[in-house]
N, CA, C, O and the ligand as a Tripos MOL2 file, in Angstrom:
@<TRIPOS>MOLECULE
protein
  281   279    71     0     0
PROTEIN
NO_CHARGES

@<TRIPOS>ATOM
      1 N          17.1810  -13.9940   28.2540 N.3       1 MET1
      2 CA         16.1100  -13.5450   27.3750 C.3       1 MET1
      3 C          15.5780  -14.7100   26.5400 C.2       1 MET1
      4 O          14.4760  -14.6300   25.9980 O.2       1 MET1
      5 N          16.3540  -15.7900   26.4330 N.am      2 SER2
      6 CA         15.9420  -16.8680   25.5390 C.3       2 SER2
      7 C          14.7790  -17.6710   26.1140 C.2       2 SER2
      8 O          14.0950  -18.3930   25.3880 O.2       2 SER2
      9 N          14.5630  -17.5420   27.4100 N.am      3 ASP3
     10 CA         13.4650  -18.3160   27.9980 C.3       3 ASP3
     11 C          12.1780  -17.4900   28.0680 C.2       3 ASP3
     12 O          11.2600  -17.8110   28.8230 O.2       3 ASP3
     13 N          12.1290  -16.4400   27.2840 N.am      4 GLN4
     14 CA         10.9320  -15.6160   27.2640 C.3       4 GLN4
     15 C           9.7770  -16.3910   26.6550 C.2       4 GLN4
     16 O           9.9420  -17.1060   25.6670 O.2       4 GLN4
     17 N           8.6320  -16.2410   27.2450 N.am      5 VAL5
     18 CA          7.4510  -16.9380   26.7520 C.3       5 VAL5
     19 C           6.5570  -15.9400   26.0450 C.2       5 VAL5
     20 O           6.1700  -14.9180   26.6120 O.2       5 VAL5
     21 N           6.2370  -16.2480   24.8040 N.am      6 TRP6
     22 CA          5.3640  -15.3670   24.0370 C.3       6 TRP6
     23 C           3.9150  -15.7440   24.3000 C.2       6 TRP6
     24 O           3.6200  -16.8950   24.6220 O.2       6 TRP6
     25 N           3.0200  -14.7940   24.1670 N.am      7 PRO7
     26 CA          1.6020  -15.0970   24.3860 C.3       7 PRO7
     27 C           1.0930  -16.0660   23.3300 C.2       7 PRO7
     28 O           1.4910  -15.9710   22.1690 O.2       7 PRO7
     29 N           0.2420  -16.9730   23.6990 N.am      8 PRO8
     30 CA         -0.2970  -17.9240   22.7220 C.3       8 PRO8
     31 C          -1.2300  -17.2360   21.7460 C.2       8 PRO8
     32 O          -1.8820  -16.2440   22.0710 O.2       8 PRO8
     33 N          -1.2800  -17.7870   20.5430 N.am      9 CYS9
     34 CA         -2.1890  -17.2580   19.5300 C.3       9 CYS9
     35 C          -3.6190  -17.5870   19.9330 C.2       9 CYS9
     36 O          -3.9050  -18.6700   20.4440 O.2       9 CYS9
     37 N          -4.5040  -16.6380   19.6970 N.am     10 LYS10
     38 CA         -5.9070  -16.8600   20.0420 C.3      10 LYS10
     39 C          -6.6710  -17.4940   18.8840 C.2      10 LYS10
     40 O          -7.8040  -17.9410   19.0620 O.2      10 LYS10
     41 N          -6.0720  -17.5360   17.7160 N.am     11 GLU11
     42 CA         -6.7680  -18.0130   16.5230 C.3      11 GLU11
     43 C          -6.5590  -19.5020   16.2740 C.2      11 GLU11
     44 O          -7.4090  -20.1530   15.6660 O.2      11 GLU11
     45 N          -5.4550  -20.0400   16.7300 N.am     12 CYS12
     46 CA         -5.1760  -21.4490   16.5000 C.3      12 CYS12
     47 C          -4.6280  -22.0430   17.7860 C.2      12 CYS12
     48 O          -4.1280  -21.3090   18.6380 O.2      12 CYS12
     49 N          -4.7110  -23.3610   17.9440 N.am     13 PRO13
     50 CA         -4.3410  -23.9730   19.2210 C.3      13 PRO13
     51 C          -2.8470  -24.1050   19.4550 C.2      13 PRO13
     52 O          -2.4310  -24.2370   20.6060 O.2      13 PRO13
     53 N          -2.0250  -24.0760   18.4220 N.am     14 ASP14
     54 CA         -0.6060  -24.4100   18.6590 C.3      14 ASP14
     55 C           0.3610  -23.3280   18.2080 C.2      14 ASP14
     56 O           1.5590  -23.5940   18.1180 O.2      14 ASP14
     57 N          -0.1060  -22.1230   17.9210 N.am     15 GLY15
     58 CA          0.8220  -21.0660   17.5350 C.3      15 GLY15
     59 C           1.1020  -20.1280   18.6930 C.2      15 GLY15
     60 O           0.3050  -20.0070   19.6230 O.2      15 GLY15
     61 N           2.2420  -19.4720   18.6220 N.am     16 ASP16
     62 CA          2.5690  -18.4130   19.5710 C.3      16 ASP16
     63 C           2.6790  -17.1040   18.7920 C.2      16 ASP16
     64 O           3.0080  -17.0950   17.6060 O.2      16 ASP16
     65 N           2.4000  -16.0120   19.4770 N.am     17 LEU17
     66 CA          2.5360  -14.7090   18.8250 C.3      17 LEU17
     67 C           3.9650  -14.2210   19.0080 C.2      17 LEU17
     68 O           4.4470  -14.0740   20.1310 O.2      17 LEU17
     69 N           4.6290  -13.9730   17.8930 N.am     18 LEU18
     70 CA          6.0170  -13.5450   17.9210 C.3      18 LEU18
     71 C           6.1040  -12.0710   17.5790 C.2      18 LEU18
     72 O           5.5270  -11.6320   16.5840 O.2      18 LEU18
     73 N           6.8180  -11.3000   18.3920 N.am     19 PRO19
     74 CA          6.9440   -9.8660   18.0960 C.3      19 PRO19
     75 C           7.9570   -9.6220   16.9910 C.2      19 PRO19
     76 O           9.0350  -10.2160   16.9790 O.2      19 PRO19
     77 N           7.6110   -8.7660   16.0880 N.am     20 LEU20
     78 CA          8.5240   -8.3940   15.0050 C.3      20 LEU20
     79 C           8.8530   -6.9120   15.1270 C.2      20 LEU20
     80 O           8.0070   -6.1010   15.5040 O.2      20 LEU20
     81 N          10.0630   -6.5840   14.8100 N.am     21 SER21
     82 CA         10.4930   -5.1930   14.8560 C.3      21 SER21
     83 C          10.7940   -4.7050   13.4460 C.2      21 SER21
     84 O          11.0230   -5.4940   12.5290 O.2      21 SER21
     85 N          10.7880   -3.4040   13.3000 N.am     22 ASP22
     86 CA         11.0500   -2.8200   11.9910 C.3      22 ASP22
     87 C          11.9820   -1.6320   12.1960 C.2      22 ASP22
     88 O          12.3400   -1.2910   13.3230 O.2      22 ASP22
     89 N          12.3600   -1.0230   11.1080 N.am     23 PHE23
     90 CA         13.1790    0.1640   11.1940 C.3      23 PHE23
     91 C          12.4580    1.3200   10.5270 C.2      23 PHE23
     92 O          11.9070    1.1700    9.4360 O.2      23 PHE23
     93 N          12.4620    2.4510   11.1710 N.am     24 GLY24
     94 CA         11.7890    3.6160   10.6200 C.3      24 GLY24
     95 C          12.5690    4.2210    9.4750 C.2      24 GLY24
     96 O          13.6690    3.7780    9.1460 O.2      24 GLY24
     97 N          11.9860    5.2330    8.8780 N.am     25 SER25
     98 CA         12.6140    5.8430    7.7120 C.3      25 SER25
     99 C          13.9400    6.4960    8.0700 C.2      25 SER25
    100 O          14.7990    6.6740    7.2070 O.2      25 SER25
    101 N          14.1120    6.8550    9.3420 N.am     26 GLN26
    102 CA         15.3720    7.4610    9.7730 C.3      26 GLN26
    103 C          16.3460    6.4030   10.2750 C.2      26 GLN26
    104 O          17.4330    6.7260   10.7530 O.2      26 GLN26
    105 N          15.9540    5.1500   10.1660 N.am     27 GLY27
    106 CA         16.8190    4.0760   10.6300 C.3      27 GLY27
    107 C          16.6480    3.7440   12.0890 C.2      27 GLY27
    108 O          17.3530    2.8810   12.6140 O.2      27 GLY27
    109 N          15.7210    4.4140   12.7600 N.am     28 ALA28
    110 CA         15.4940    4.1320   14.1710 C.3      28 ALA28
    111 C          14.6860    2.8430   14.3050 C.2      28 ALA28
    112 O          13.6990    2.6480   13.5950 O.2      28 ALA28
    113 N          15.1000    1.9750   15.2040 N.am     29 PRO29
    114 CA         14.3670    0.7170   15.3580 C.3      29 PRO29
    115 C          12.9930    0.9390   15.9690 C.2      29 PRO29
    116 O          12.8250    1.7430   16.8850 O.2      29 PRO29
    117 N          12.0250    0.2170   15.4500 N.am     30 ILE30
    118 CA         10.6720    0.2450   15.9930 C.3      30 ILE30
    119 C          10.4140   -1.1410   16.5620 C.2      30 ILE30
    120 O          10.1730   -2.0970   15.8250 O.2      30 ILE30
    121 N          10.4690   -1.2320   17.8740 N.am     31 HIS31
    122 CA         10.3490   -2.5510   18.4910 C.3      31 HIS31
    123 C           8.8950   -2.9770   18.5790 C.2      31 HIS31
    124 O           7.9960   -2.1760   18.8340 O.2      31 HIS31
    125 N           8.7020   -4.2560   18.3600 N.am     32 TYR32
    126 CA          7.3810   -4.8670   18.5200 C.3      32 TYR32
    127 C           6.3220   -4.1200   17.7000 C.2      32 TYR32
    128 O           5.2390   -3.8050   18.1930 O.2      32 TYR32
    129 N           6.6530   -3.8560   16.4830 N.am     33 LYS33
    130 CA          5.7210   -3.1500   15.6070 C.3      33 LYS33
    131 C           4.5780   -4.0710   15.2000 C.2      33 LYS33
    132 O           3.4480   -3.6240   15.0030 O.2      33 LYS33
    133 N           4.8800   -5.3510   15.0770 N.am     34 ALA34
    134 CA          3.8700   -6.2990   14.6360 C.3      34 ALA34
    135 C           4.0050   -7.5960   15.4190 C.2      34 ALA34
    136 O           5.0910   -7.9500   15.8790 O.2      34 ALA34
    137 N           2.8900   -8.2980   15.5630 N.am     35 TRP35
    138 CA          2.9020   -9.6170   16.1830 C.3      35 TRP35
    139 C           2.3200  -10.5930   15.1740 C.2      35 TRP35
    140 O           1.2620  -10.3530   14.5920 O.2      35 TRP35
    141 N           3.0160  -11.6760   14.9820 N.am     36 VAL36
    142 CA          2.5890  -12.6420   13.9760 C.3      36 VAL36
    143 C           2.5690  -14.0250   14.6040 C.2      36 VAL36
    144 O           3.4430  -14.3690   15.3990 O.2      36 VAL36
    145 N           1.5610  -14.8190   14.2400 N.am     37 CYS37
    146 CA          1.4680  -16.1740   14.7370 C.3      37 CYS37
    147 C           2.6140  -17.0050   14.1760 C.2      37 CYS37
    148 O           2.9950  -16.8630   13.0140 O.2      37 CYS37
    149 N           3.1580  -17.8780   15.0260 N.am     38 SER38
    150 CA          4.2800  -18.7100   14.5820 C.3      38 SER38
    151 C           3.8080  -19.8800   13.7340 C.2      38 SER38
    152 O           4.6270  -20.5940   13.1550 O.2      38 SER38
    153 N           2.5150  -20.0840   13.6520 N.am     39 ASN39
    154 CA          1.9720  -21.1760   12.8510 C.3      39 ASN39
    155 C           1.6830  -20.6590   11.4390 C.2      39 ASN39
    156 O           0.7660  -19.8580   11.2560 O.2      39 ASN39
    157 N           2.4510  -21.1030   10.4400 N.am     40 PRO40
    158 CA          2.2880  -20.5440    9.0870 C.3      40 PRO40
    159 C           0.9010  -20.7640    8.5190 C.2      40 PRO40
    160 O           0.4120  -19.9370    7.7490 O.2      40 PRO40
    161 N           0.2620  -21.8550    8.8810 N.am     41 SER41
    162 CA         -1.0550  -22.1270    8.3200 C.3      41 SER41
    163 C          -2.1300  -21.2900    8.9890 C.2      41 SER41
    164 O          -3.2710  -21.2690    8.5260 O.2      41 SER41
    165 N          -1.7900  -20.6040   10.0630 N.am     42 CYS42
    166 CA         -2.7450  -19.7270   10.7350 C.3      42 CYS42
    167 C          -2.6490  -18.3280   10.1470 C.2      42 CYS42
    168 O          -3.6190  -17.8100    9.5920 O.2      42 CYS42
    169 N          -1.4860  -17.7260   10.2710 N.am     43 GLY43
    170 CA         -1.2590  -16.4380    9.6350 C.3      43 GLY43
    171 C          -1.8470  -15.2590   10.3740 C.2      43 GLY43
    172 O          -1.8570  -14.1470    9.8470 O.2      43 GLY43
    173 N          -2.3450  -15.4750   11.6000 N.am     44 PHE44
    174 CA         -2.8910  -14.3620   12.3610 C.3      44 PHE44
    175 C          -1.8090  -13.3350   12.6170 C.2      44 PHE44
    176 O          -0.6900  -13.6820   12.9930 O.2      44 PHE44
    177 N          -2.1390  -12.0800   12.4160 N.am     45 ASN45
    178 CA         -1.1390  -11.0520   12.6800 C.3      45 ASN45
    179 C          -1.8150   -9.7640   13.0980 C.2      45 ASN45
    180 O          -2.9540   -9.4840   12.7230 O.2      45 ASN45
    181 N          -1.0960   -8.9960   13.8750 N.am     46 ILE46
    182 CA         -1.5800   -7.6920   14.3150 C.3      46 ILE46
    183 C          -0.3970   -6.7400   14.2540 C.2      46 ILE46
    184 O           0.7100   -7.0820   14.6700 O.2      46 ILE46
    185 N          -0.6360   -5.5550   13.7360 N.am     47 LYS47
    186 CA          0.4780   -4.6340   13.6060 C.3      47 LYS47
    187 C          -0.0230   -3.2140   13.7940 C.2      47 LYS47
    188 O          -1.2150   -2.9290   13.6800 O.2      47 LYS47
    189 N           0.9110   -2.3440   14.0800 N.am     48 ILE48
    190 CA          0.5540   -0.9440   14.2840 C.3      48 ILE48
    191 C           1.2940   -0.1050   13.2520 C.2      48 ILE48
    192 O           2.4800   -0.3110   12.9940 O.2      48 ILE48
    193 N           0.5720    0.8400   12.6690 N.am     49 ARG49
    194 CA          1.1750    1.6920   11.6600 C.3      49 ARG49
    195 C           0.5450    3.0680   11.7960 C.2      49 ARG49
    196 O          -0.6740    3.2130   11.7020 O.2      49 ARG49
    197 N           1.3710    4.0650   12.0150 N.am     50 ASN50
    198 CA          0.8960    5.4480   12.1750 C.3      50 ASN50
    199 C          -0.1680    5.5700   13.2680 C.2      50 ASN50
    200 O          -1.1050    6.3620   13.1640 O.2      50 ASN50
    201 N           0.0030    4.7750   14.3010 N.am     51 GLY51
    202 CA         -0.9150    4.8700   15.4290 C.3      51 GLY51
    203 C          -2.1870    4.0660   15.2720 C.2      51 GLY51
    204 O          -2.9830    3.9890   16.2080 O.2      51 GLY51
    205 N          -2.4010    3.4590   14.1030 N.am     52 ASP52
    206 CA         -3.5800    2.6270   13.8990 C.3      52 ASP52
    207 C          -3.1800    1.1620   14.0020 C.2      52 ASP52
    208 O          -2.0840    0.7670   13.6050 O.2      52 ASP52
    209 N          -4.0790    0.3840   14.5360 N.am     53 VAL53
    210 CA         -3.8210   -1.0490   14.6800 C.3      53 VAL53
    211 C          -4.5000   -1.8020   13.5490 C.2      53 VAL53
    212 O          -5.6850   -1.6060   13.2810 O.2      53 VAL53
    213 N          -3.7590   -2.6410   12.9070 N.am     54 TYR54
    214 CA         -4.2820   -3.4350   11.7970 C.3      54 TYR54
    215 C          -4.3130   -4.8960   12.2190 C.2      54 TYR54
    216 O          -3.3180   -5.4500   12.6880 O.2      54 TYR54
    217 N          -5.4830   -5.5060   12.0400 N.am     55 LEU55
    218 CA         -5.6630   -6.8830   12.4680 C.3      55 LEU55
    219 C          -5.7850   -7.7990   11.2590 C.2      55 LEU55
    220 O          -6.5560   -7.5450   10.3340 O.2      55 LEU55
    221 N          -5.0050   -8.8670   11.2950 N.am     56 ASN56
    222 CA         -5.1320   -9.9190   10.2790 C.3      56 ASN56
    223 C          -4.9990   -9.4060    8.8490 C.2      56 ASN56
    224 O          -5.7650   -9.7950    7.9660 O.2      56 ASN56
    225 N          -4.0390   -8.5460    8.6330 N.am     57 GLU57
    226 CA         -3.7630   -8.1590    7.2540 C.3      57 GLU57
    227 C          -3.1570   -9.3470    6.5280 C.2      57 GLU57
    228 O          -2.4470  -10.1500    7.1330 O.2      57 GLU57
    229 N          -3.4290   -9.4640    5.2410 N.am     58 PRO58
    230 CA         -2.7760  -10.5430    4.4940 C.3      58 PRO58
    231 C          -1.2670  -10.3610    4.5360 C.2      58 PRO58
    232 O          -0.7590   -9.2480    4.4010 O.2      58 PRO58
    233 N          -0.5640  -11.4550    4.7210 N.am     59 ILE59
    234 CA          0.8850  -11.3870    4.7930 C.3      59 ILE59
    235 C           1.4360  -11.4090    3.3790 C.2      59 ILE59
    236 O           1.1960  -12.3460    2.6170 O.2      59 ILE59
    237 N           2.1650  -10.3810    3.0440 N.am     60 ALA60
    238 CA          2.7290  -10.3020    1.7100 C.3      60 ALA60
    239 C           4.0150  -11.0980    1.6690 C.2      60 ALA60
    240 O           4.9300  -10.8680    2.4590 O.2      60 ALA60
    241 N           4.0730  -12.0110    0.7640 N.am     61 SER61
    242 CA          5.3220  -12.7250    0.6060 C.3      61 SER61
    243 C           6.2740  -11.8500   -0.1890 C.2      61 SER61
    244 O           5.8440  -11.0400   -1.0100 O.2      61 SER61
    245 N           7.5620  -12.0120    0.0540 N.am     62 GLY62
    246 CA          8.5340  -11.1890   -0.6370 C.3      62 GLY62
    247 C           8.4680  -11.3880   -2.1330 C.2      62 GLY62
    248 O           8.8450  -10.4990   -2.8970 O.2      62 GLY62
    249 N           7.9910  -12.5530   -2.5630 N.am     63 ALA63
    250 CA          7.9450  -12.8450   -3.9890 C.3      63 ALA63
    251 C           6.8870  -12.0080   -4.6940 C.2      63 ALA63
    252 O           6.9120  -11.8710   -5.9170 O.2      63 ALA63
    253 N           5.9460  -11.4410   -3.9160 N.am     64 ALA64
    254 CA          4.8750  -10.6680   -4.5280 C.3      64 ALA64
    255 C           5.3850   -9.3270   -5.0440 C.2      64 ALA64
    256 O           4.7950   -8.7280   -5.9430 O.2      64 ALA64
    257 N           6.4790   -8.8690   -4.4640 N.am     65 HIS65
    258 CA          7.0080   -7.5920   -4.9020 C.3      65 HIS65
    259 C           7.8020   -7.7680   -6.1850 C.2      65 HIS65
    260 O           8.6270   -8.6750   -6.3010 O.2      65 HIS65
    261 N           7.5490   -6.9050   -7.1290 N.am     66 SER66
    262 CA          8.3200   -7.0050   -8.3700 C.3      66 SER66
    263 C           9.7560   -6.5790   -8.0920 C.2      66 SER66
    264 O           9.9970   -5.6080   -7.3750 O.2      66 SER66
    265 N          10.6740   -7.2870   -8.6450 N.am     67 PRO67
    266 CA         12.0800   -6.9470   -8.3780 C.3      67 PRO67
    267 C          12.4220   -5.5720   -8.9100 C.2      67 PRO67
    268 O          11.8940   -5.1240   -9.9280 O.2      67 PRO67
    269 N          13.3070   -4.9230   -8.2040 N.am     68 ARG68
    270 CA         13.7250   -3.6020   -8.6130 C.3      68 ARG68
    271 C          14.6420   -3.6880   -9.8280 C.2      68 ARG68
    272 O          15.5550   -4.5120   -9.8820 O.2      68 ARG68
    273 N          14.3820   -2.8330  -10.7860 N.am     69 ILE69
    274 CA         15.2500   -2.8160  -11.9580 C.3      69 ILE69
    275 C          16.3760   -1.8270  -11.7070 C.2      69 ILE69
    276 O          16.1360   -0.6500  -11.4370 O.2      69 ILE69
    277 N          17.5880   -2.3100  -11.7970 N.am     70 ARG70
    278 CA         18.7010   -1.4480  -11.5290 C.3      70 ARG70
    279 C          19.2140   -0.8320  -12.7950 C.2      70 ARG70
    280 O          20.1720   -0.0600  -12.7620 O.2      70 ARG70
    281 ZN         -2.2970  -18.8060   15.1510 Zn       71 ZN71
@<TRIPOS>BOND
     1     1     2 1
     2     2     3 1
     3     3     4 2
     4     3     5 am
     5     5     6 1
     6     6     7 1
     7     7     8 2
     8     7     9 am
     9     9    10 1
    10    10    11 1
    11    11    12 2
    12    11    13 am
    13    13    14 1
    14    14    15 1
    15    15    16 2
    16    15    17 am
    17    17    18 1
    18    18    19 1
    19    19    20 2
    20    19    21 am
    21    21    22 1
    22    22    23 1
    23    23    24 2
    24    23    25 am
    25    25    26 1
    26    26    27 1
    27    27    28 2
    28    27    29 am
    29    29    30 1
    30    30    31 1
    31    31    32 2
    32    31    33 am
    33    33    34 1
    34    34    35 1
    35    35    36 2
    36    35    37 am
    37    37    38 1
    38    38    39 1
    39    39    40 2
    40    39    41 am
    41    41    42 1
    42    42    43 1
    43    43    44 2
    44    43    45 am
    45    45    46 1
    46    46    47 1
    47    47    48 2
    48    47    49 am
    49    49    50 1
    50    50    51 1
    51    51    52 2
    52    51    53 am
    53    53    54 1
    54    54    55 1
    55    55    56 2
    56    55    57 am
    57    57    58 1
    58    58    59 1
    59    59    60 2
    60    59    61 am
    61    61    62 1
    62    62    63 1
    63    63    64 2
    64    63    65 am
    65    65    66 1
    66    66    67 1
    67    67    68 2
    68    67    69 am
    69    69    70 1
    70    70    71 1
    71    71    72 2
    72    71    73 am
    73    73    74 1
    74    74    75 1
    75    75    76 2
    76    75    77 am
    77    77    78 1
    78    78    79 1
    79    79    80 2
    80    79    81 am
    81    81    82 1
    82    82    83 1
    83    83    84 2
    84    83    85 am
    85    85    86 1
    86    86    87 1
    87    87    88 2
    88    87    89 am
    89    89    90 1
    90    90    91 1
    91    91    92 2
    92    91    93 am
    93    93    94 1
    94    94    95 1
    95    95    96 2
    96    95    97 am
    97    97    98 1
    98    98    99 1
    99    99   100 2
   100    99   101 am
   101   101   102 1
   102   102   103 1
   103   103   104 2
   104   103   105 am
   105   105   106 1
   106   106   107 1
   107   107   108 2
   108   107   109 am
   109   109   110 1
   110   110   111 1
   111   111   112 2
   112   111   113 am
   113   113   114 1
   114   114   115 1
   115   115   116 2
   116   115   117 am
   117   117   118 1
   118   118   119 1
   119   119   120 2
   120   119   121 am
   121   121   122 1
   122   122   123 1
   123   123   124 2
   124   123   125 am
   125   125   126 1
   126   126   127 1
   127   127   128 2
   128   127   129 am
   129   129   130 1
   130   130   131 1
   131   131   132 2
   132   131   133 am
   133   133   134 1
   134   134   135 1
   135   135   136 2
   136   135   137 am
   137   137   138 1
   138   138   139 1
   139   139   140 2
   140   139   141 am
   141   141   142 1
   142   142   143 1
   143   143   144 2
   144   143   145 am
   145   145   146 1
   146   146   147 1
   147   147   148 2
   148   147   149 am
   149   149   150 1
   150   150   151 1
   151   151   152 2
   152   151   153 am
   153   153   154 1
   154   154   155 1
   155   155   156 2
   156   155   157 am
   157   157   158 1
   158   158   159 1
   159   159   160 2
   160   159   161 am
   161   161   162 1
   162   162   163 1
   163   163   164 2
   164   163   165 am
   165   165   166 1
   166   166   167 1
   167   167   168 2
   168   167   169 am
   169   169   170 1
   170   170   171 1
   171   171   172 2
   172   171   173 am
   173   173   174 1
   174   174   175 1
   175   175   176 2
   176   175   177 am
   177   177   178 1
   178   178   179 1
   179   179   180 2
   180   179   181 am
   181   181   182 1
   182   182   183 1
   183   183   184 2
   184   183   185 am
   185   185   186 1
   186   186   187 1
   187   187   188 2
   188   187   189 am
   189   189   190 1
   190   190   191 1
   191   191   192 2
   192   191   193 am
   193   193   194 1
   194   194   195 1
   195   195   196 2
   196   195   197 am
   197   197   198 1
   198   198   199 1
   199   199   200 2
   200   199   201 am
   201   201   202 1
   202   202   203 1
   203   203   204 2
   204   203   205 am
   205   205   206 1
   206   206   207 1
   207   207   208 2
   208   207   209 am
   209   209   210 1
   210   210   211 1
   211   211   212 2
   212   211   213 am
   213   213   214 1
   214   214   215 1
   215   215   216 2
   216   215   217 am
   217   217   218 1
   218   218   219 1
   219   219   220 2
   220   219   221 am
   221   221   222 1
   222   222   223 1
   223   223   224 2
   224   223   225 am
   225   225   226 1
   226   226   227 1
   227   227   228 2
   228   227   229 am
   229   229   230 1
   230   230   231 1
   231   231   232 2
   232   231   233 am
   233   233   234 1
   234   234   235 1
   235   235   236 2
   236   235   237 am
   237   237   238 1
   238   238   239 1
   239   239   240 2
   240   239   241 am
   241   241   242 1
   242   242   243 1
   243   243   244 2
   244   243   245 am
   245   245   246 1
   246   246   247 1
   247   247   248 2
   248   247   249 am
   249   249   250 1
   250   250   251 1
   251   251   252 2
   252   251   253 am
   253   253   254 1
   254   254   255 1
   255   255   256 2
   256   255   257 am
   257   257   258 1
   258   258   259 1
   259   259   260 2
   260   259   261 am
   261   261   262 1
   262   262   263 1
   263   263   264 2
   264   263   265 am
   265   265   266 1
   266   266   267 1
   267   267   268 2
   268   267   269 am
   269   269   270 1
   270   270   271 1
   271   271   272 2
   272   271   273 am
   273   273   274 1
   274   274   275 1
   275   275   276 2
   276   275   277 am
   277   277   278 1
   278   278   279 1
   279   279   280 2
@<TRIPOS>SUBSTRUCTURE
     1 MET1         2 RESIDUE 1 A MET
     2 SER2         6 RESIDUE 1 A SER
     3 ASP3        10 RESIDUE 1 A ASP
     4 GLN4        14 RESIDUE 1 A GLN
     5 VAL5        18 RESIDUE 1 A VAL
     6 TRP6        22 RESIDUE 1 A TRP
     7 PRO7        26 RESIDUE 1 A PRO
     8 PRO8        30 RESIDUE 1 A PRO
     9 CYS9        34 RESIDUE 1 A CYS
    10 LYS10       38 RESIDUE 1 A LYS
    11 GLU11       42 RESIDUE 1 A GLU
    12 CYS12       46 RESIDUE 1 A CYS
    13 PRO13       50 RESIDUE 1 A PRO
    14 ASP14       54 RESIDUE 1 A ASP
    15 GLY15       58 RESIDUE 1 A GLY
    16 ASP16       62 RESIDUE 1 A ASP
    17 LEU17       66 RESIDUE 1 A LEU
    18 LEU18       70 RESIDUE 1 A LEU
    19 PRO19       74 RESIDUE 1 A PRO
    20 LEU20       78 RESIDUE 1 A LEU
    21 SER21       82 RESIDUE 1 A SER
    22 ASP22       86 RESIDUE 1 A ASP
    23 PHE23       90 RESIDUE 1 A PHE
    24 GLY24       94 RESIDUE 1 A GLY
    25 SER25       98 RESIDUE 1 A SER
    26 GLN26      102 RESIDUE 1 A GLN
    27 GLY27      106 RESIDUE 1 A GLY
    28 ALA28      110 RESIDUE 1 A ALA
    29 PRO29      114 RESIDUE 1 A PRO
    30 ILE30      118 RESIDUE 1 A ILE
    31 HIS31      122 RESIDUE 1 A HIS
    32 TYR32      126 RESIDUE 1 A TYR
    33 LYS33      130 RESIDUE 1 A LYS
    34 ALA34      134 RESIDUE 1 A ALA
    35 TRP35      138 RESIDUE 1 A TRP
    36 VAL36      142 RESIDUE 1 A VAL
    37 CYS37      146 RESIDUE 1 A CYS
    38 SER38      150 RESIDUE 1 A SER
    39 ASN39      154 RESIDUE 1 A ASN
    40 PRO40      158 RESIDUE 1 A PRO
    41 SER41      162 RESIDUE 1 A SER
    42 CYS42      166 RESIDUE 1 A CYS
    43 GLY43      170 RESIDUE 1 A GLY
    44 PHE44      174 RESIDUE 1 A PHE
    45 ASN45      178 RESIDUE 1 A ASN
    46 ILE46      182 RESIDUE 1 A ILE
    47 LYS47      186 RESIDUE 1 A LYS
    48 ILE48      190 RESIDUE 1 A ILE
    49 ARG49      194 RESIDUE 1 A ARG
    50 ASN50      198 RESIDUE 1 A ASN
    51 GLY51      202 RESIDUE 1 A GLY
    52 ASP52      206 RESIDUE 1 A ASP
    53 VAL53      210 RESIDUE 1 A VAL
    54 TYR54      214 RESIDUE 1 A TYR
    55 LEU55      218 RESIDUE 1 A LEU
    56 ASN56      222 RESIDUE 1 A ASN
    57 GLU57      226 RESIDUE 1 A GLU
    58 PRO58      230 RESIDUE 1 A PRO
    59 ILE59      234 RESIDUE 1 A ILE
    60 ALA60      238 RESIDUE 1 A ALA
    61 SER61      242 RESIDUE 1 A SER
    62 GLY62      246 RESIDUE 1 A GLY
    63 ALA63      250 RESIDUE 1 A ALA
    64 ALA64      254 RESIDUE 1 A ALA
    65 HIS65      258 RESIDUE 1 A HIS
    66 SER66      262 RESIDUE 1 A SER
    67 PRO67      266 RESIDUE 1 A PRO
    68 ARG68      270 RESIDUE 1 A ARG
    69 ILE69      274 RESIDUE 1 A ILE
    70 ARG70      278 RESIDUE 1 A ARG
    71 ZN71       281 GROUP 0 **** ****
């Protein structure tokens, strides 16, 4: 599986689209929910949510979320 070739990014010349998986609310894995360019300066991404496809949403950095107060 390590020699799998990802599709090249269409937005920049040197990025590849990497599949990302998520976990649903019941803990079930959702494979290939989103595809993100491997080039950080490109940031192209496509993802599916509730059956709708979202293109090039801004990538939220984890730092943008306010920390949870315990
Ligand atoms: Zn790209």
